[in-house]
Legacy VTK file of the C-alpha trace (Angstrom):
# vtk DataFile Version 3.0
C-alpha trace
ASCII
DATASET POLYDATA
POINTS 446 float
92.768 147.434 146.814
89.153 147.584 145.809
88.023 148.164 149.290
90.516 151.020 149.552
89.097 152.642 146.462
85.621 151.934 147.562
86.524 153.906 150.931
87.943 156.840 148.877
84.812 156.815 146.683
82.618 156.961 149.749
84.560 159.938 151.150
84.502 161.804 147.757
80.853 161.291 147.277
80.123 162.650 150.816
82.335 165.619 150.152
80.516 166.719 147.090
77.008 165.537 148.221
75.057 168.091 145.996
76.858 167.037 142.873
76.617 163.391 143.965
72.747 163.705 144.373
72.299 165.445 140.974
74.219 162.715 139.110
72.137 159.922 140.697
68.984 161.646 140.075
69.951 162.181 136.464
70.840 158.720 135.828
67.990 157.290 137.848
65.525 159.232 135.506
67.127 158.105 132.406
67.268 154.489 133.555
63.723 154.721 134.761
62.270 156.101 131.696
64.193 153.697 129.209
63.381 150.700 131.370
59.681 151.479 131.571
59.539 151.422 127.754
61.769 148.588 127.380
59.767 146.522 129.859
56.552 147.232 127.826
58.269 146.295 124.576
59.746 143.052 126.389
56.064 142.199 127.315
54.944 142.539 123.740
57.861 141.178 121.878
58.704 138.046 123.995
58.684 134.610 122.032
55.581 132.608 123.393
57.062 129.222 122.328
60.859 129.319 122.391
62.215 126.641 119.942
58.794 126.002 118.506
57.630 129.347 117.098
59.479 129.090 113.810
57.565 125.531 113.313
54.133 126.379 114.114
51.917 127.617 111.245
48.340 128.995 110.871
46.617 127.845 107.673
44.207 130.178 106.253
41.628 129.876 103.431
39.293 132.159 101.643
35.605 130.857 101.171
34.155 134.231 100.843
31.620 135.182 98.095
33.106 137.208 95.271
31.165 140.261 96.317
32.335 140.119 99.732
34.967 142.704 100.466
34.665 142.858 104.312
38.019 143.365 105.904
39.418 140.867 108.496
40.783 141.541 111.768
43.815 143.322 110.171
41.603 145.792 108.084
42.701 144.257 104.691
40.001 143.081 102.528
42.193 140.556 100.512
43.095 138.846 103.762
41.443 135.326 104.192
39.484 134.637 107.201
41.647 133.806 110.293
39.463 130.867 111.204
37.913 127.913 109.317
34.767 126.277 108.878
33.903 122.837 110.470
34.049 121.133 107.111
37.400 122.945 106.007
38.974 122.339 109.423
38.019 118.509 109.595
39.385 118.075 105.923
42.637 119.660 106.724
42.837 117.785 110.028
42.028 114.336 108.240
44.476 114.842 105.510
47.304 114.684 108.025
49.672 116.676 105.769
51.616 118.109 108.916
53.764 116.713 111.433
51.062 117.616 114.056
47.770 119.537 113.680
45.167 120.842 116.154
41.872 122.445 115.488
40.203 124.531 118.300
37.674 126.813 119.594
37.134 128.838 122.759
34.517 127.650 125.100
32.864 128.607 128.281
31.339 126.244 130.931
29.668 125.733 134.100
32.075 123.366 136.073
31.096 121.632 139.162
31.513 118.353 140.853
28.746 115.602 141.091
28.667 115.701 144.829
28.208 119.470 144.977
30.725 119.833 147.800
32.429 122.824 146.006
30.816 125.797 144.639
30.387 125.739 140.828
32.525 127.830 138.697
32.450 129.291 135.218
35.768 128.951 133.434
36.764 129.521 129.972
38.280 126.692 128.160
39.415 125.319 124.705
37.818 122.462 122.433
40.717 121.214 120.686
42.225 117.779 119.442
44.956 115.574 120.684
48.142 117.087 119.108
47.428 120.458 120.819
49.536 119.462 124.130
52.470 118.288 122.322
52.506 121.105 119.676
52.397 123.828 122.264
54.558 122.205 124.741
51.969 122.041 127.577
53.461 120.630 130.784
51.453 118.046 132.967
51.488 117.854 136.636
49.310 114.832 136.841
48.183 112.490 134.057
48.461 113.250 130.266
46.481 114.504 127.336
44.052 112.394 125.249
44.833 110.296 122.097
43.800 110.579 118.359
41.648 107.601 119.059
39.838 109.560 121.981
39.017 112.156 119.317
37.662 109.631 116.936
35.622 108.069 119.682
34.356 111.466 121.003
35.659 110.269 124.429
34.237 112.590 127.157
37.632 113.247 128.844
38.953 116.491 129.989
42.300 118.068 130.909
42.080 120.940 133.511
44.590 123.812 134.557
46.242 123.824 137.843
44.087 126.705 139.028
40.907 124.965 138.225
42.346 121.707 140.085
43.093 123.706 143.081
39.644 125.425 142.958
37.748 122.126 142.731
39.910 119.407 143.845
42.220 121.271 146.588
45.276 120.838 144.397
45.176 116.928 144.726
45.768 114.388 141.947
42.069 114.574 140.206
42.802 112.050 137.416
39.991 109.704 137.274
37.679 111.932 138.976
34.441 113.088 137.280
33.926 116.846 136.351
30.541 118.097 135.226
30.574 120.608 132.278
27.253 122.006 131.737
25.899 119.047 133.534
27.635 116.728 131.156
30.194 114.261 132.926
33.741 114.192 131.687
36.439 112.240 133.151
39.652 114.052 134.268
42.636 112.507 132.660
45.167 115.299 133.088
46.146 118.323 135.201
48.429 120.867 133.629
51.309 122.308 135.657
51.452 126.124 136.011
51.529 127.314 132.111
51.307 130.804 131.254
52.283 131.364 127.609
51.832 135.065 126.341
51.002 136.441 123.784
48.467 133.834 123.053
47.884 133.174 119.416
45.068 130.364 119.616
41.539 130.048 121.199
40.683 133.897 121.381
38.276 136.272 120.098
40.965 138.353 118.522
44.198 137.107 116.627
46.404 138.016 119.612
45.548 138.098 123.322
47.745 138.825 126.300
45.375 137.254 128.936
45.472 133.443 129.814
41.849 132.185 130.541
41.630 128.661 129.522
41.150 126.268 132.348
39.620 123.144 130.915
40.501 121.318 127.666
38.154 119.069 125.796
38.078 117.044 122.708
36.552 119.024 120.000
34.027 116.323 118.593
33.053 115.125 122.090
32.290 118.816 123.138
30.290 119.581 120.020
28.223 116.283 120.156
27.649 116.958 123.863
26.007 120.165 123.290
28.694 122.303 124.918
28.716 125.934 123.855
31.473 127.786 122.057
32.524 131.219 123.118
34.806 132.331 120.282
34.456 134.612 117.433
32.793 133.641 114.026
32.507 135.017 110.531
29.920 133.668 107.969
30.160 134.355 104.317
26.722 133.509 102.974
24.380 136.698 102.977
23.953 137.798 106.693
23.890 134.615 108.418
25.226 134.052 112.028
26.653 131.051 113.370
23.665 128.789 114.440
23.238 128.023 118.239
22.880 124.402 117.342
26.051 122.386 117.449
24.950 119.965 114.634
24.192 122.932 112.474
27.554 124.435 113.160
29.036 121.547 111.163
27.374 122.552 107.842
26.995 126.339 108.359
29.046 128.560 105.775
30.640 130.107 108.861
34.379 130.159 110.102
34.748 129.498 113.719
37.502 127.195 114.174
41.250 127.913 114.459
43.984 125.653 113.278
47.601 125.448 113.897
49.970 122.967 112.327
53.563 121.950 112.995
55.887 121.693 110.007
59.505 120.725 110.878
61.261 121.729 107.816
61.207 124.197 104.858
60.237 121.423 102.362
57.364 120.479 104.631
56.391 124.207 104.715
56.366 124.523 100.982
54.511 121.188 100.619
51.893 122.255 102.853
51.393 125.517 101.096
50.996 123.590 97.750
48.440 121.453 99.531
46.426 124.259 100.699
46.476 125.896 97.178
45.426 122.577 95.595
42.672 122.107 98.088
41.259 125.761 97.486
41.260 125.026 93.838
39.482 121.640 94.463
36.894 123.327 96.563
36.435 126.067 94.022
35.814 123.448 91.321
33.256 121.873 93.656
31.369 125.241 93.820
31.966 125.567 97.655
34.517 128.397 97.062
34.028 131.373 94.695
37.315 132.826 94.552
40.506 131.544 93.033
43.132 130.198 95.657
43.812 132.817 98.335
45.649 131.220 101.066
48.079 132.278 103.938
50.331 130.107 105.878
52.252 132.175 108.785
54.345 130.935 111.563
54.037 132.304 114.979
56.692 134.980 114.295
55.102 136.206 111.031
51.791 135.990 112.832
52.649 138.250 115.455
54.323 140.591 113.098
51.243 140.825 110.824
48.810 141.431 113.584
51.324 144.064 115.165
51.882 142.349 118.616
54.383 145.038 119.097
52.642 148.347 117.905
54.400 151.043 116.180
54.039 153.357 119.031
55.759 151.028 121.386
58.909 150.871 119.230
58.853 154.621 118.945
58.552 154.996 122.798
61.410 152.709 123.185
63.716 154.569 120.755
62.642 157.925 122.344
63.337 156.816 125.804
66.833 155.634 124.987
67.151 159.177 123.246
66.228 160.737 126.511
68.653 158.422 128.493
71.456 159.607 126.077
70.617 163.172 127.112
70.705 162.314 130.695
74.057 160.536 130.584
75.481 163.484 128.570
74.294 165.862 131.444
75.750 163.131 133.952
79.085 163.336 132.198
79.375 167.041 132.567
78.438 166.724 136.207
80.975 164.037 136.819
83.607 165.858 135.014
82.825 168.895 137.228
83.067 166.863 140.338
86.394 165.210 139.333
87.969 168.219 138.390
87.178 169.730 141.904
88.985 166.782 143.388
92.243 167.302 141.351
94.027 168.419 144.614
93.383 165.249 146.650
94.283 163.258 143.457
97.503 165.212 143.143
98.446 164.354 146.832
97.902 160.479 145.873
100.060 160.934 142.704
102.844 162.616 144.609
102.751 159.898 147.285
103.347 157.429 144.489
100.171 156.259 143.002
100.048 155.675 139.422
97.753 157.221 136.874
96.259 153.798 136.409
95.358 153.550 140.074
93.871 157.117 140.098
91.914 156.195 137.091
90.598 153.075 138.667
89.674 154.891 141.824
87.658 157.210 139.793
85.823 154.429 137.856
84.866 152.938 141.170
83.386 156.120 142.297
81.428 156.219 139.042
80.173 152.680 139.489
78.862 153.470 142.783
77.016 156.471 141.436
75.720 153.955 138.848
74.505 151.533 141.188
72.487 154.115 143.245
71.197 155.563 139.964
70.214 152.094 139.157
68.446 151.644 142.353
66.565 154.946 141.829
65.839 153.996 138.071
64.101 150.938 139.216
61.962 152.816 141.496
61.081 155.350 138.622
60.570 152.270 136.369
58.034 150.951 138.850
56.149 154.083 139.081
56.192 154.395 135.235
54.959 150.803 134.929
52.164 151.665 137.437
50.978 154.435 135.163
51.110 152.229 132.274
48.613 149.777 134.200
46.267 152.647 134.931
45.921 153.499 131.095
42.770 152.221 129.467
43.156 149.194 127.222
43.869 149.697 123.591
43.426 147.355 120.622
45.891 144.937 122.353
45.149 144.388 126.018
48.692 144.097 127.500
48.690 146.824 130.083
47.917 144.374 133.040
51.101 142.530 132.160
53.231 145.715 132.573
55.348 144.274 135.238
59.137 144.173 135.670
60.374 140.503 135.928
63.696 139.427 137.491
65.498 139.577 134.141
64.413 143.364 133.408
65.265 143.978 137.300
68.842 142.677 136.889
69.093 144.454 133.521
68.272 147.866 135.065
71.206 147.567 137.476
73.621 146.172 134.998
72.679 148.723 132.485
72.990 151.660 135.090
76.360 150.424 136.144
77.753 150.129 132.437
76.234 153.464 131.578
77.836 155.072 134.636
81.272 153.484 133.806
80.958 154.657 130.448
80.090 158.238 131.564
82.798 158.148 133.964
85.709 157.390 131.404
86.094 160.900 129.825
86.009 162.838 133.410
88.198 160.139 134.855
90.647 160.174 132.030
90.591 164.148 132.042
91.255 164.328 135.790
94.231 162.044 135.408
95.702 164.279 132.802
96.513 167.103 135.164
100.003 167.161 136.288
100.499 166.323 139.852
102.900 169.417 140.376
100.375 171.657 139.016
97.842 169.990 141.337
99.942 170.593 144.362
100.931 174.169 143.482
97.250 175.278 143.578
96.726 173.785 147.062
LINES 1 447
446 0 1 2 3 4 5 6 7 8 9 10 11 12 13 14 15 16 17 18 19 20 21 22 23 24 25 26 27 28 29 30 31 32 33 34 35 36 37 38 39 40 41 42 43 44 45 46 47 48 49 50 51 52 53 54 55 56 57 58 59 60 61 62 63 64 65 66 67 68 69 70 71 72 73 74 75 76 77 78 79 80 81 82 83 84 85 86 87 88 89 90 91 92 93 94 95 96 97 98 99 100 101 102 103 104 105 106 107 108 109 110 111 112 113 114 115 116 117 118 119 120 121 122 123 124 125 126 127 128 129 130 131 132 133 134 135 136 137 138 139 140 141 142 143 144 145 146 147 148 149 150 151 152 153 154 155 156 157 158 159 160 161 162 163 164 165 166 167 168 169 170 171 172 173 174 175 176 177 178 179 180 181 182 183 184 185 186 187 188 189 190 191 192 193 194 195 196 197 198 199 200 201 202 203 204 205 206 207 208 209 210 211 212 213 214 215 216 217 218 219 220 221 222 223 224 225 226 227 228 229 230 231 232 233 234 235 236 237 238 239 240 241 242 243 244 245 246 247 248 249 250 251 252 253 254 255 256 257 258 259 260 261 262 263 264 265 266 267 268 269 270 271 272 273 274 275 276 277 278 279 280 281 282 283 284 285 286 287 288 289 290 291 292 293 294 295 296 297 298 299 300 301 302 303 304 305 306 307 308 309 310 311 312 313 314 315 316 317 318 319 320 321 322 323 324 325 326 327 328 329 330 331 332 333 334 335 336 337 338 339 340 341 342 343 344 345 346 347 348 349 350 351 352 353 354 355 356 357 358 359 360 361 362 363 364 365 366 367 368 369 370 371 372 373 374 375 376 377 378 379 380 381 382 383 384 385 386 387 388 389 390 391 392 393 394 395 396 397 398 399 400 401 402 403 404 405 406 407 408 409 410 411 412 413 414 415 416 417 418 419 420 421 422 423 424 425 426 427 428 429 430 431 432 433 434 435 436 437 438 439 440 441 442 443 444 445
């Protein structure tokens, strides 16, 4: 029966080709505009660590001088630094008050092989500590991460990304091989599987980044004592100092340049860790290192993304406006579909007179509406691809996400499903209205 309805719908659509085209174009424009805005929102609002984001927290301390009212990244002068000094980071790390904790900083290297068979490359990387890989769920293709003992022993080991492994080792298992980072030998102990987690909330110049640039991961203490260079942002709170170039001086400088994330698996542990931060801040104040009373923050990933507006207000507004525009398009499509169905009442009357029930006629009209919706969905996908191309052509704003404005398979399927549902809803009123006309009246007008 569905095939019969499909055949009737094709004939009807061909018979009123102009109205059919107008409905398809109307639905396509509405779907395309809404899916463009929704795709951008989806890119910005996605959960980077499903199942983990609610347990990962960023501790912040306020070591600034009393007279320092300079705003942080957020523009709030009362907001503590987003990063920590070496002294504070190591104190928190060694206190082991969290289930897991990782201290880190962005790095840049010259990476090459000892035999010089492959051209050197200059990747960005991350200096971090052993818990990083388990905390953030990094998948391994070969080998493993390093241990806490490796951190303490300042072991010269490195974990590399799959892209760097492909570039330098041809994709083979490179564990046990030697990699030179700024001419310092490090032993490869692990190779990550393809891993792209965005937005990224660690190891970056800004609190949130939509780029994935880390290709080498090195133990923090070993990297600093080997003279490797950090490439992240820093803030100093004593006069107009800048972070020293010498790595050993970085350890005592009154500058925040390390980021820290901790894993807290329960609400009780979150409360206890917040109390620990307040106590630590009070203790440092009493020692004269901190001049201000305790001013701490402990935000999980969701709160971090919300505070730093990973989803800008204009993106939310654009999404709502696009759905308003879609509603206008659907109302227009409803009027066009009503006009088309009412023009078909003669043929519908014949079917009714030959014994077709009102329910059968209603189903036939909904099949026709669904076909229009699928065609509109295809057109909407094309419009959305054009809209996303325009988004990618825009200059980057405060948050660089434009390069990620691509429709993934989930959004592609959602476009067709959304178009089909919308067209069926649009077709309900016209189909019901066309079924209400008496068959006798329909035949009389023929």
